[in-house]
Steps between C-alpha positions, in 0.01 A plus 500: 500500500637845415634702794243778454219247529648347820540850642137586424384178666703593812345845507146355471570256776634779714161693467594756236207725403166598659399137610126572478454126459615462866155618609279196538200658326703591194666148490153346538346698212794414280471135578123496443562667165748226400253227608193660350528374140710190577367222280306736271778711331808334635623222722673640814787267574670701781527848648653700778410850605810659653492843676628679190441266201303194388598181334247300290542180310209461268391327180269708286214301355435483134391832354637707796832685495734544791533877436121551521476281816781693674354835390164396651661403833704816515210731398252360743738472798649846444155665505398300815829550682524875417134547622580318825827693553343832409752567230516540119769429252687191391477205730692251285802537277387541134662182381531142635753220460394176349682179429422205273509165677720275288401168665343348806819522704529874427136541599547320829820696582312824427204404719741411785678829458175696507365321807826526688549871439373598851745256656791636295402853600496395867123568546411150621682178573288273280326585175174371625504759777461784247131595483515654142633202312394189325734312736249548778225327313 
């Protein structure tokens, strides 16, 4: 992994940014948004809502594009979160990072990474202890 990616990961784990998702009500609405159309527009394979970012492993269903799905999540959650926080303006970064899963092993390693992110960041001892993650289910 390039050094700048590793540095960015370290900064995220250290709590860089506003950390609005640390508020349980904001994390909950984000998680509910991810779960809402699971099985209808996409298959949600794993997720983890961290204090300052979100990881999602999903498989869009036929006829649905990842970009439209992500835009829907971001649009809905930003309006809801901003209303709750009494603020306006950007809630999410404009873009997102995606990665093509090359094979089953790559997918399993990615899901493990996503679900263990709170452990790596020192927020919990076990992935299943993190309330805002598929590891808890």
